[in-house]
C-alpha angles and dihedrals in degrees: 000000000000133000118242106223094216093064126091124253121228119201128192115198128191142180094294095071092053093043088067087061092053100264108133119224113255096230118064130199089265091060093250126124102231091319098323131102111252092234090056098054106018107046136073089238091055091052092051091049097047116005091168092061093047094047090048092049094054094038088058091049090048091050091053090062088067092061105116089221090064108083139137115286133214092277092057090049092047091059090053089050090051092049091052096047105037111091094219129055119290109207122191123199110191129194089195122102096203125096100236095115090055093045089053089056102258112152091014124118093353095310099140133297125278132199125183103209094183098041133251135279092217093060135067130196133218114242090208105041101022090228117148121222134189110250138188128182127013126341126196143150091291095054117118124234103240091216105042102022090231122147125225097013100107128099132177112278090237129126106237129198110287093028127106119256119250125255098021095157093049092047090050091053093047094049090051092057116043137108095196131032120194124190114196127187099342125125096211092234099118124071142251088021091057089063097052093092091057091049092051092049098044101038102044107005091245121179106246126208129181124208115193143129090255142352116300138204091272102038091114090068094062128088090220137005124207114200123203140066110321089222087069104030102043099054090052092048093049093048092052093045098044099039094052091222091139134037115290090248100117092220090073090058090047091053090052090050091051091052089052089053091050093050092047092048 
């Protein structure tokens, strides 16, 4: 299978790409989200029971983004490079709620398109109007809605369990029109994102490539899987794909990426 250069690329990114920048994944091996039960900090019911706890949880996560040690890594920058060099649109769907893609330059000055399907830490949403507002620092029940002046009507702009993802129509359009689908740093355990690879394959015969530290629950759906840190494998893959120094068969670029992982390891 080869990639037709005129077709868009769709990329799905997950917690693994941000973990390489020092952002821990929310969910641990014990099923807890940084010491909290998921239903307590990531559900509408949990917010109704204890809004103070939920606000504090996300305010702490938001504060961590200001740590000068947290910055975009080589994988984030490689996607920006790909978006600038590929002649068709490069569209990134991220499950991450941090702002590392933006800080790397994705979605800025024509460098690709970016959609946060699970929301963003640096935004809050009005419970009454549904309006979304940029936000820095802590947010709690005493915070004032910048538009209405109301107190106690803001919630984190995060998709919680039981809620619909954001941008469903846009995602549907993107998955119906791509020649290459990349999955980077996601375990394939959360739906509907885990099913995106099947949609890309079945709807537009896209070539599908997985980048992860190890095989995942959905690896069998991909045409090729590249194991290793995305900060090493993805820049090598992008360089090979965009520069045209090898045949357009995507497997050649995957082989180059695997060699980069081996050298780095």
